[in-house]
N, C-alpha and C positions, 0 to 999 in steps of 0.2 A: 119280125123275128124277136122272140122273147129275149130279154136281157139275161146274161150269164152273171149271176151274183158274184161268184168267186173271181171271175175275170175283172168285174167292176171294182171289187175290193182291192185286188192286186194293182190295178191301174191307179186308183186314187191314193193308195199308200206307197206308190212309187217303187215298185219292185225293181231291183237292179242286181247284177251279179258280175263277178269277175273270177277268173282263174289266174292265180299268181305263182303257182309252182307245179312243175312236172319234172320229177327228179327221182333218182334211185339212191337208196341208202344201204349200207352194208356194215358188218361188224356191230359194235355197240352204238346205238343211235337213238335219238328222241326228236320229236317234232312237237313244238309248243307254240300255238298261234292264237290262243284265246285272248280275251279282253281287248278286242278291236271294236266293240260295240256293234258288231254285225253278227251274222249267223254263219259260222265256218262250216265247210263240208270237206270231206276227204273221200276220194275214190281209191281203193286198193287195186292197182292195175296188175301187179304181178307180185308173187310172194305172199307174205303174211306179216301180221304185226299184232300188237296188243294195245287196247284202249284203256288208259288209266285215268282215275279221277282223284283229286286231292282229298276227298272226304273218305277215302279208304274203302269205298264200295268195291265189290269184286271186279277184277279186270275182265274185259270182253275181248275174246279172240276174233280177229278179222282176217278174211282171206281174199284171194283174188276175185274181183268182180263185186265185192261188197262196197256199199256206200253208207257213210255215217254223216248225219247232219245235226247241228246244235242250234236250234231256233233261237235260244235265249243266251247264246254265247257262254254256255256252261264251261267253266275251266276244265281242261282235259289235256292229256299228253298221249301221243302215239309213240310206241317204243318197240324195240326188237324182242324184249323179254317179258315174260309174265310177271316179273318182279318190277316194282316201280323204279324208274331210272334214278340213280343217285346224282349228286352234283358233278361227279367226274364224267358222266356220260355227255358227249357233245350234243348240243341242241341246234336244230335247224341247219345242219351241215351236211348237204348231200355229198355222195361220193363223187370224186373227180377222176377223169381219165377212164381207163378200162377197169371195170369192176370184176374182181376175182372172188369166187366163193358165193355163198347164198346172198341174195339181195332182195330188197322190196322196193317196188316202184309206186309212187303216189302221184295223184293229181289233187292239188289242194286249191280251194277257193273260198269265197264267201258270198252270201246273199245280203243285200241291203234292202231294208224295208222300214218305213217310218215307225219309230217307237215312242216319240215324245208325247203322244196323247193316246186316246182310246184307239185300240187296234184289236178287234175281236178275233181276227185270224191268228195273230201271234199268241194271244192269250189262250187259244184253244190247243196250241201245239205243245207237246211234251218237251222235256229238257233235251232228250236225245231220240233221234229216229235212226234205226239201223235197217237198211234195206239189203237183205241177203241176195246173193246172185242166184241161189237155188230155191228161193222162196216162191211157192206157187202163187202167192198173192200178188207178186210183182207182174205188172203187165209187160208184154214183150217190148212195148214202146220204151220203157225205162231202160232195159238192157241195151236196146239199139241206140238210144241217146247217149248212154255212158260210153259205148264203143266209139261213137262219132266224136264225142268230146275228147277222148283219149287220142284218137287219130289226129284230130286237128291240133291238139296241144303239142303233139310230137312232130308236126310238119313245119316247114319253113315257107309255106305258101303266102303270097301277099294277102293281107287282111285277115290272117289267121287268128290274131288276138281278138278282133272284133267278132269273128264267127264264134269262137269259143265262149266269149262272154254272153252272147245272145243265146247260144245253146244252153248255157248254165241257167239263164232265166227260165227257160222252158223246163229245165230239170227241177226247179223248185215246185212248179205246178204238179209235175208227175210225182214228186215226193209227197206232196199233200194228198194226192189221189191214192197213192200206195198206203199211206198212213190210214186213210179212211177205210180202205179195204181190210187192212190188217186188224184194226182196232174194233171196228163196228160199234163205235161208242153210242150209248143211248142218250147221252146228254152232251151239251157243249155246242159251240157255234158250228163246227163241222157237221155234227149230227143234224143241226137245224137246217143246213143247206140242202141236205138230201131227204129231209123229212117231207112226205107228200103233202102235208097240210101247211106247216110253218114255212117250208120252202117256197110255196106259192105266195105267201104274204110277203116274204123278204123280196121276192122278185117284183111284186107290185110296188113295194116301198121304194125300191131302187129305180124302177121305171118312172115313177111319178112322185118324187119327193115334194113337189109343189102342192099336191092335193091336201085338202083339209080333212085328213084321215081321222076317223074315230075308231075305237076298238070294235064297235058293231060292224063297221064296213069291212074291217080286216077279217073278222070272224066269218062274214059271208064269203069272202074270198077263200078262206080255209074250209068252208063247208061245215062249220061247227057252231055250237052255241057260243055266246059271248064269254061265259065263265069257263067253259071247257077250252076254248081257244086261248084265253088269257093265261090260264094255268099252264097249258102246253108250251106256249111261247116263253113264258118266264122260266119254266123248268129247263128248256133246251138252250135258250140264248143267255139266260142269266139276268136279264133285265126285262122290264115291261115293254110292250110293243111301241108305245108312244115315246118312251125313253130312247129306244133304239132309233126311231125316226129322227128325233132331235140330234142324236149323236151323228147319224149319217148325213143329215142336212148340213151340220157344221163342218164335217169333213169335206163334203162337196163344195161348200162355200169357200173353204180354205183353198181348195184346188182352183176354183174359178178366179179367186182373187190373185193367186200366184201365177196363173198361166194365161188368163184372159184379159179382156179390156172392158168388160161390162162394169157399169157403175155399181156402187154399193146398193143403191136403191133397186136396180135391176136384179142383182144377186139375191137380195132379200125377197123379191117377188118370186124368183125361181125356187126359193126354199119354202114358199108358202106363207111368207110374212107380209102383211099389208102395211106394216110400219117399219121404216128403216131403223128407227130408234129401238123398237122392240127386238129386231133382228140383231142389232149391234150389241145389245145387252146380253143376249143369249150367247152370241159368238164369243164375246170376251170371257164369259163364264166357262165356256168349254175349251177354248183355244189358249186363253191366258192373256191375249192382247186384243185390241179392237181391230175391226176390219181394215181401217186405214193403215195401222201399224203393220198388219200382216202383209198388206200389199207392198209397203215400203221395204219390209224385211226381204220379201221375195225379189224385189228389184235389186237390193244391195247384194244378195247372194249370187245373182246372175251377172253382176257387173264385173268387168275385168279387174284383177288385182285384189279382190276382196278375199278375206280369210274366212272360209266357210265354218271352220271349227269355232272361231271366236264368235261369229255371228250366231251360230247355233247355241252356244253357251248363253249368250244374252237372251235369246228367246226362251230357253229353258228356265233361266232365272226368273223371268217375268211370269212364266206360267206357274212356277212354284209359288211366287208371291200371290198370284191371283187365286190359287187354290186355298191359300191360308186366309184370304179375306172373307168376311161374312157375306153370304149371298143376300 
């Protein structure tokens, strides 16, 4: 069975999701949940609202059944009025008790996906994705999934929270698919995934990162001349084919170090390196720390009582210092 590149990318970059709010709002209200370093999403279950941005771009009207996602955690506010909510408008305060008069019901959550290093999928997504309930580009699966998430979020069945969060992970994949259909982009990583030629080479690289690939080999997979393939890959993906291969190898290596028990020498071999020293040098340049430190970081992060946020900050600081060092 051929590898699914999008699924492979989502697995390696550790897609997760959670739903943290299912509530109704009435009167003057606003919801502001940005700046969590994740990708917030909102489902308008019932009623309507307005989406506002601090840069004063035009507000966006949202209605029942609409879904809005912010892949890059773009600052935003949902509110009851087309006018930006002032400081007197209550933030994040759902209605309590019996709601009288017009109201809006929301399901809010966020997607987690690694951002600290190269992530071609996130880079390819726009600031905001709005999936309309009546948009013909939306697959029936997206509508059905939203209905199921809403139903589970409103139930008290055992395990409901776990079910909702897993459904929300699936929602991210369908959002990406919907965006692909809506935009029909001619360039970018998402366009590369569905390109009949470049898509084949991405699949080959993901299936066999250990191979000693050269551009001529990949061009044969794509069924093109070397120059035509190299130009097409660069235009769609944004980097050269062998650069992509190195990025992907290092991401896979990071995953294997964090979750497996293979030695560094074995991981170097799985990434196509005959020398552990050569692998370690490239790994540190791309990830910011050496293979041994990456494995220790993963062990600390999974240990009881550790503070993930502080550990993550330490890794980010090291990565930033590494990027500033001459290669």
